[in-house]
N, C-alpha and C positions, 0 to 999 in steps of 0.2 A: 675082181678088178675095180679100182676106184674110178668112178666117172669123173669127167672134167669138172662137172658142177660140184660134186662132193669134194673133190680136191681143192676147188676154189674156196668152198666153205671151211674146209680144214685149215687151209693156209691163212684165211682171215682170222680164224679162231686162234691160231698160233701167234699171229701178229698182235692180236688184241691182248692175249695173255702176256706176251713179252712187254707190251706197252704198260700194262697194269703193274707188272713186276718192276719195270724201270721207274714208274711213278712212285711206287711204294718205297723203293730203295732211296730215291731222291728225297722223298718226304721224311724217311727215317734219318737220313743224314742231316736234313735241315732241322729236325727236331732234336738231334743230339748235339748240334753246334751251339755251345753255350755262349759263344762270342760272335754272333752273326754280323755285328757292325765292324768287325776287324777283317781286313784282307788276309788271305792265307800267305803271309810273308813271315820273315824270320822272327820278328817280335812276338807274334801270336804263338808261333811254334815254341819259342823259348819259354813263354809263360806256361803253356800246356805241359811241356816237358818237365818243368820245375814242379808243377803241382802233382804230376804223376809220380815223380821221384819221392816226394816227401809224404805222399799219402798211401803208397802201397806198402803193406806190412813186410813184404819180403825184400824191399829195396834197402840197399846199404845206406841210403839217405833218408830213410823213414823218420818222420818227426811225430811224436805223440800229439794228439789233437789239442791238448791244453797248451802246447808250445807253438802252435801255428798262429803266430801273430804277424799281421800285415799292417803297415802304417802308410798313410797317404797324406801328402800335402794337400791343401785345398785350393788356394788361388793358383790358377793356371794348370793344375793337375786334375781337379775334379770339376771346376767351373771356370768361367771366363774371368780374366783379370785385366784386360786392356779395353780402352785406352788408359784407364787408371784402375787401381784396386777397387773392388766393390765397396770395401769398408771405407775407403777414402771418399768415394762418391756419396756414401751415407753421411760421412762427417761434413762434407761440403754442404749438403742439403740441410743438415742440422744447424750449421752456422747461419744460413739464410733464414731458417725458421726462427732462430733465437735472436737474430740481429735487432729487431725492434726493442728488445729488452736491454740491449747493450749498444747505445749510440756511440760509445767510445771506440767500438770496433772499426768505425769508418776511417779512423786515423791510426789504427794499431795493427801491425803485422803479427801473424800472417792472416788475420781476419780481413784486413783491408784488401789483400790480394784476392781472397775468396769472393768477397762482395763485388769486386770490380772484374772478376773473371780473368785475372792476370795470373795464368798458370806459370809463367816464367818467374815472376816474383815469388810465387808460392814455392816453386822448386828451389829457389835461391835461399829460402828459409831453412832448408835442409831437414835433417832428422829431428832437430830440436823443434822446428816449427810444426812439423807433422805431429809430433808427440803432444805439443801444446794444443793442437786442434782436437786430437783424440781425447785428451784429458778434459778439456772444456765441454765438449759436446756429448761425451759418454758418461759423465759423472754427475753428482748432485741429485741423485734420484735413487729409488729403491731398485733392486734387481727385477722385481715384477713390472715396474713402470718401464724400465729399459726394454724388457722383453716385448712389451706391447708396442713400444715405439718401433722396434726392429720389424715386427710382424706387419704393422701398418705400412711402414716404408717399403718393404719388399712387395707388398700387394699393389703399390702404385708406381714404384720406380721402374724405369725402362732403360735398357742398354742403348746408348746413342746410335750404334750402327744397326743393330738388328731389331730395335723397337720392341723387344720382348722383355718380360720380367726376368730378373737375374736368376731366379730359381728354375727357369726354363732353359737357361743357357748353361746347363751342366752337360758334360761330355757323355753321350750315349755309350760309346765303347767302354768308358770307365764304370758306368752304372752296371753294365753287363759283367765287367771284371769283378766288381765288388760282390755281385750275386754269385758268380762262379766260385770265387774263393770261399764264401760262406757255405755254399753247397758242398764244399770239400773240407769242411771242418775248421776253416780259418775264422779267427776273430779279427774284424777290421776296425781300425782306429783312424781318425783324422788327427794329424799332428801338424798344426799350422801356425804361421806367424800372426795370423788374424786373431781378432778378439774371440775368446772362447764363448762369451755370452752373446756375441753376435751370431755365432754359428749354431749353438745348441737349440734355439727355438724351432729351427726348420730342418736340421740335419737328418733326423730320423725319418721324416716324411719324404724327403728328397733322395737321401742316400741309403736309408735303412740302417743308419748308424745312430744308436741311442745317445743321449746327452753324456752319459758317463764314459763313453768311448770317444769323446772329443777333447783333445789336448790343444791348448792355444795360449796366446798371450792374455794377460789379465791385469786389471787394476785392483787396487786394494778395496776391500769391503769391510764394513763393521756392523755388528749386531746392534739394533736399536729397538726399543719399544715405542711405538707411535700409536697413541690412542688405544693403549692396551693390546696392540697388535704387534707380534714379533716380526721384524723386517731385517733385511740386509741392505745397507745403504752403500752406494758406490762412491768412493772417494777419488779426488783428482790426483792420485799417486800411482805410479807404476808398481805393480806387484811382481810380474815376471814377463820377460820377452822370450817367446817360444820361437826363436828364429836362429838360423845358422848353428853356432855351437850350443845354443840353448835347447835345440831340439833333442839331442841325446839326453840332456839333463831332464827335460820334461818327460821323455819316455821313461826314464829310470824312476822318476818321482811318482808318476801317475799310472804307469802301466805295470812296472815292476818286472817285466820280462824283456829280454833283447829280441827284437823282431827277426824273422827269417826272410821277410820281403819288405822292401821299401820302394815307394813310388813318389817321384818329385818332378820338378821341371826347371829348377833354377839353382844358382849358387847358394841360395838360402837353404837348400836341401842337401848340400854337399856332405856336411857332417852327419846327417841322419843316414845317408846311404853308406858312408864309411862305417859308422857304428853298427849298421845292420849286416853288411857284407864282408867286412874284414875281420871277422871274429873266429874264423876256422870252423871246424865241426861239420855238420851236415850241409847239404846244398843250400845256398842262399841266393836271393834274387834282388838285384838293384835295377830299377827302370827309370829312365828319364823321358818325359814327354817333350818332344822338340816341336815348337810351334812354327811350322813351315807352310801353313795353308792360309794365305791372305784372302782367298775368296770365301771359304766356308768359316773362317775364324779370323785370327790375326797372326801375322808372321813377324817373329822377332827372336833374337837370341843374344848376341854379344853386345849390341849397341842400344839397348833399351834402358829407360830409367826405372822401369818396373819389372822385377824378376828377371834380372840378367842371367843368361845361361852362357857362361864363359869357362870358368875354372872347372865346373862340374862336367862340362862337355869334354874338356881335355882329359879329365880324370876317367871318364867312361871308356876311353880308348885304352887306358892302361889297366883298369880294373876288370874290364869285360862286362860292364853294365850294359843292359839292353837299352838302345836309344830308339824310341818310337817316332818315326817321321809321320806327323799327322796327315800330310797330304798323300803320302804313299801307302801308309799302313792302315788307315781308317776309311771304311766305306762311307760313313757319315760321321758328322761331328756332333750335331745336336739332334735331339729327337724331333721328328717332323710334327 
């Protein structure tokens, strides 16, 4: 017969063993969750289900590894873009830096608006004014010089709301998603309306995406010999705008394969998602990041000047694209 004392010891041992098993099971689940910053809501499940479909050899939707191409917009999809695009913030700072060499800018728009901090006048200059700013502040130097300017600026510039470097204001759930896709045989590309040479200097360190997998807008460059040194010189002329209908064109020109997954956040990504998902064949995934979190980020969609999400949001309801509600679907926005 088991004594009361022995029974107590036995019961405590069983309880301890059960607790250890429970802890081990919990730890195993935590270790196997590749997307820990995502809440267990429909978007996370849709992504995981898609990846499982296209990576299992016995699946009807299996896709060979070489064809597992995923494309990501950058501004507003991978990192912060409000209150203004990061590239525009860079251009405005460049105007202020270069202003002493250009006294005429005090009376010339859109430079006058920048120097006076008149964002309404700057907005009134429209796309033509913004392009003029970019051409003036991003050209007239070698590609190497420009790269150094970008790196130095990113080291010192801070977002006005969070007071953190822009390269720290990348979305942690998307960083996890990039890693998850690569772990499952995907090749991940940035396809952005932003300048390709503004992104390439830091994209690999921050996103794990090498320079050759960054597709973006560009200005013209020409080869020059300077002091017996071969260089590429940046000219004040537009070469390619990788936005809206330009995104599928850029994908075709630089990637050469139609993606099976596309991630964006605005109407500028509409055609990229259409090109990716409306091609038939195996399972395809289209995802829109909806900025709904004013506390942990910025909240905006149909009524913003930067990256409006309007037509694409309507299209998502028709096409079945997954819409990620940042406030509801993400446990955290930025890495702590």
